[in-house]
C-alpha positions in Angstrom: -30.2 -7.8 -11.6 -27.3 -9.3 -13.5 -27.1 -12.1 -11.0 -30.9 -12.8 -11.3 -30.6 -13.0 -15.1 -27.6 -15.3 -14.8 -29.4 -17.5 -12.3 -32.4 -17.8 -14.6 -30.2 -18.7 -17.6 -28.5 -21.3 -15.4 -31.8 -22.9 -14.4 -33.5 -22.5 -17.8 -33.3 -26.3 -18.5 -35.2 -27.1 -15.4 -37.8 -24.4 -16.2 -38.2 -25.7 -19.7 -38.5 -29.3 -18.4 -41.3 -28.3 -16.0 -43.2 -26.5 -18.8 -42.8 -29.6 -21.0 -44.2 -31.8 -18.2 -47.2 -29.4 -17.9 -47.7 -29.5 -21.7 -47.6 -33.4 -21.7 -50.4 -33.4 -19.1 -52.4 -30.9 -21.1 -52.0 -32.9 -24.3 -52.8 -36.2 -22.6 -56.0 -34.7 -21.0 -57.0 -33.3 -24.4 -56.5 -36.7 -26.2 -58.5 -38.5 -23.6 -61.2 -35.8 -24.0 -60.8 -34.7 -20.3 -61.2 -31.1 -19.3 -57.9 -29.4 -20.0 -58.7 -26.8 -17.4 -58.2 -29.6 -14.8 -54.5 -29.3 -15.5 -54.4 -25.7 -14.5 -55.2 -26.2 -10.8 -52.4 -28.8 -10.1 -50.1 -26.8 -12.3 -50.7 -23.7 -10.2 -50.1 -25.7 -7.0 -46.9 -27.1 -8.4 -45.8 -23.6 -9.5 -46.4 -22.3 -6.0 -44.5 -25.1 -4.3 -41.8 -24.8 -7.0 -41.6 -21.0 -6.3 -40.8 -21.6 -2.7 -38.0 -24.0 -3.5 -36.8 -21.7 -6.3 -36.6 -18.7 -3.9 -34.8 -20.9 -1.3 -32.4 -22.1 -4.0 -31.8 -18.5 -5.3 -31.0 -17.2 -1.8 -28.5 -20.0 -1.3 -27.0 -19.5 -4.7 -26.7 -15.7 -4.1 -25.0 -16.3 -0.7 -22.6 -18.7 -2.3 -21.9 -16.2 -5.1 -21.2 -13.5 -2.5 -18.7 -15.7 -0.6 -16.9 -16.7 -3.8 -16.6 -13.0 -4.8 -15.1 -12.3 -1.4 -12.8 -15.3 -1.8 -11.7 -14.0 -5.2 -10.7 -10.6 -3.6 -9.2 -12.0 -0.4 -8.0 -15.5 -1.0 -8.8 -16.2 2.6 -8.9 -19.7 4.0 -11.5 -18.6 6.6 -13.9 -17.9 3.7 -13.3 -21.3 2.3 -14.7 -22.9 5.4 -18.0 -21.1 4.8 -18.5 -23.0 1.6 -19.0 -26.0 3.9 -22.6 -24.9 4.5 -23.4 -25.5 0.9 -23.7 -29.3 0.6 -24.3 -29.8 -3.1 -22.7 -32.7 -5.0 -19.5 -30.7 -6.0 -19.3 -28.1 -3.3 -17.0 -30.1 -1.0 -14.7 -30.9 -3.9 -14.5 -27.3 -4.9 -13.9 -26.3 -1.3 -11.0 -28.8 -1.0 -9.4 -27.5 -4.2 -9.8 -23.9 -3.1 -8.4 -24.6 0.4 -5.4 -26.4 -1.1 -4.7 -23.4 -3.5 -5.0 -20.9 -0.6 -2.7 -22.9 1.6 -0.2 -23.3 -1.2 -0.4 -19.5 -1.8 0.1 -18.7 1.8 3.1 -21.0 2.1 4.6 -19.5 -1.1 4.1 -16.0 0.3 5.8 -16.9 3.6 8.7 -18.4 1.8 9.1 -15.4 -0.5 8.9 -13.1 2.6 11.6 -15.0 4.3 13.8 -15.0 1.2 13.2 -11.2 0.8 14.0 -10.5 4.5 17.2 -12.5 4.2 18.2 -10.6 1.1 17.6 -7.3 2.8 19.6 -8.4 5.8 22.5 -9.5 3.6 22.7 -6.4 1.5 22.3 -4.2 4.6 25.2 -6.0 6.2 27.1 -5.8 2.9 26.6 -2.0 2.6 27.8 -1.4 6.1 30.8 -3.7 5.6 31.8 -2.1 2.3 31.7 1.4 3.9 34.7 0.5 6.0 37.2 0.0 3.1 35.7 3.0 1.4 36.3 5.2 4.4 39.8 3.8 4.7 40.5 4.6 1.0 39.1 8.1 1.5 41.4 8.8 4.5 44.4 7.7 2.5 43.5 9.8 -0.5 43.2 12.9 1.8 46.9 12.5 2.6 47.8 13.8 -0.8 46.4 16.5 -3.1 47.0 15.7 -6.7 44.8 15.6 -9.8 45.0 11.8 -9.7 43.9 11.6 -6.0 41.1 14.0 -6.6 39.9 11.9 -9.6 40.0 8.8 -7.4 38.1 10.6 -4.6 35.4 11.5 -7.1 35.2 7.9 -8.3 35.0 6.7 -4.7 32.2 9.1 -4.1 30.3 7.6 -7.0 30.9 4.2 -5.6 29.4 5.3 -2.3 26.4 6.7 -4.1 25.8 3.5 -6.0 26.1 1.4 -2.8 23.6 3.7 -1.1 21.3 3.4 -4.1 21.3 -0.4 -3.8 20.2 -0.1 -0.1 17.7 2.6 -0.9 16.1 0.5 -3.7 15.8 -2.5 -1.4 14.3 -0.4 1.4 11.8 1.1 -1.0 10.4 -2.3 -1.8 10.0 -3.1 1.9 6.9 -2.4 3.9 9.0 -1.5 7.0 10.7 1.5 5.5 11.0 4.1 8.3 10.1 7.7 7.9 10.6 10.3 10.7 8.9 13.6 9.9 10.1 16.6 11.7 11.2 20.2 11.0 14.5 20.3 9.1 16.7 23.1 7.8 16.8 23.0 4.0 20.2 24.8 4.0 21.8 22.1 6.0 20.6 19.3 3.7 21.8 21.3 0.7 25.2 22.2 2.1 25.9 18.6 3.2 25.3 17.4 -0.4 27.2 20.2 -1.9 30.1 19.5 0.4 30.1 15.8 -0.6 30.1 16.8 -4.3 32.5 19.7 -4.2 35.3 17.6 -5.8 33.1 17.0 -8.9 32.3 20.7 -9.1 36.1 21.5 -9.0 37.2 18.7 -11.4 34.6 19.5 -14.0 35.0 23.3 -13.5 31.2 23.7 -12.9 30.2 26.8 -11.1 27.6 26.7 -8.3 25.1 29.4 -7.8 23.6 29.0 -4.3 22.6 31.3 -1.5 21.3 30.3 1.9 17.6 30.0 1.7 16.7 30.2 5.4 13.8 27.8 4.7 12.6 25.1 7.1 10.5 22.2 5.9 8.6 19.3 7.6 10.1 16.2 6.1 12.3 13.2 6.6 15.8 14.7 6.5 17.5 11.4 5.5 15.3 10.6 2.6 15.0 14.2 1.3 18.8 14.4 1.4 19.0 11.3 -0.8 16.7 12.9 -3.4 18.6 16.2 -3.4 21.9 14.4 -3.7 20.7 12.3 -6.6 19.4 15.4 -8.4 22.7 17.3 -7.9 24.7 14.2 -9.0 22.6 14.0 -12.2 23.2 17.7 -12.8 27.0 17.2 -12.5 27.0 14.0 -14.6 25.2 15.5 -17.5 26.7 19.0 -17.5 29.9 19.4 -19.4 30.3 23.1 -18.8 28.4 25.9 -17.3 26.7 26.0 -13.9 24.3 24.5 -11.4 21.9 26.8 -9.8 19.9 26.2 -6.6 17.1 28.5 -5.7 13.8 28.4 -3.7 10.6 29.6 -5.3 7.4 30.4 -3.5 5.8 28.6 -1.8 8.8 26.5 -0.7 9.6 25.0 -4.1 13.2 24.0 -4.3 14.6 24.4 -7.9 17.8 22.8 -9.0 18.8 23.9 -12.6 21.8 23.1 -14.7 23.1 24.0 -18.1 23.7 20.4 -19.2 22.8 18.4 -22.2 19.1 18.3 -21.4 16.4 15.6 -21.9 14.7 14.8 -25.1 11.0 15.9 -25.1 9.8 12.4 -25.8 11.7 11.1 -22.8 10.3 13.5 -20.2 7.0 11.6 -19.6 8.9 8.4 -18.9 11.9 9.6 -16.8 10.4 8.4 -13.5 9.9 4.8 -14.8 12.1 2.1 -13.4 15.0 1.3 -15.6 14.2 4.0 -18.2 17.4 5.7 -19.4 16.2 7.6 -22.4 18.1 8.9 -25.4 21.1 10.4 -23.6 21.1 7.6 -21.0 22.1 5.2 -23.7 25.2 7.3 -24.4 26.3 7.1 -20.8 27.0 3.4 -19.9 26.8 4.3 -16.2 23.1 5.3 -16.4 21.0 2.8 -14.5 17.5 4.3 -14.9 17.0 3.9 -11.1 18.0 7.4 -9.8 14.9 9.4 -10.8 12.7 6.4 -10.2 13.8 6.2 -6.6 13.5 10.0 -6.3 9.9 9.8 -7.4 9.0 6.9 -5.1 10.5 8.7 -2.1 8.8 12.0 -3.0 5.5 10.2 -3.2 6.0 8.8 0.3 7.2 12.2 1.6 4.2 14.0 0.1 6.6 16.0 -2.1 5.7 16.8 -5.7 8.7 16.4 -8.1 8.6 17.9 -11.6 11.1 18.2 -14.4 11.5 20.7 -17.2 14.2 20.3 -19.8 15.4 21.5 -23.2 18.0 19.8 -25.3 21.5 21.4 -25.1 20.1 24.1 -22.8 19.7 22.3 -19.5 17.3 20.8 -17.0 15.3 22.1 -14.0 14.0 19.9 -11.3 11.5 21.2 -8.8 10.5 19.8 -5.4 7.4 21.2 -3.9 8.2 21.0 -0.2 5.2 22.8 1.4 2.8 19.9 0.9 2.0 18.2 4.2 1.9 14.4 4.5 -1.2 13.0 6.1 -1.2 9.6 7.7 
């Protein structure tokens, strides 16, 4: 209906012009004292013929409108070629302009895809290369057990985490991110991350409350491990004293709680936004605002719900609902 009204408004000048022509004939017949009714018959015939042409024009206009709407949504050069069937004065010009824009857009997308793929390849190679000196430094640090070496080992672990975060961020933006879903032991994932972070627990004198859960989940072990590692790392970073507690609630809800500085109430709705650091994040220059953002993105792809509860100076609890299945 809206298109019909738009079409009538577009053609209103032609309709008004035809009515004026009929009025001119009627006035002329009246002035020459001819029967005005004689105008009605040819006018009716003209209206009938005009209606046929009007319907044909309406159908063609509606078809063109539909194609242009599809073009707006798809920007497809194939659709541009369909405009060729409309041979009005300006259609070919419009078609050439649209084709030129579509080709330019396609070329730009191809160039951007190539640049992005090259960047992914470079950073992937860089991450693997930088792991070699990191591993070498770790081996050397293991040869001595001093407070200084333990501090360096902790810093080295954080470097590894930031390097892995770079690669994870780039992979998240890629359409080729691989996910392998299978049954995984939650305890293994937790223990691997606890083992990596044990130096930070010892250095900061943070106690860990954890008992084996015996829970199995259907997930991608690598990506879930990244999420859990990031949550544990945040707990350690923002906990000055106290403990970190890991429990499993029913049904298969992993809860990681700490007694840290907490999150301001006004910040909680935005903690999963990219780059958002919040009130306490500004006090820690190392806060990037990417950790929880990546966790949320990964959890969405895993079909895992992530929620956060926190209270200033009392701590934070992060929950991962692991019983939700991911349908493809």
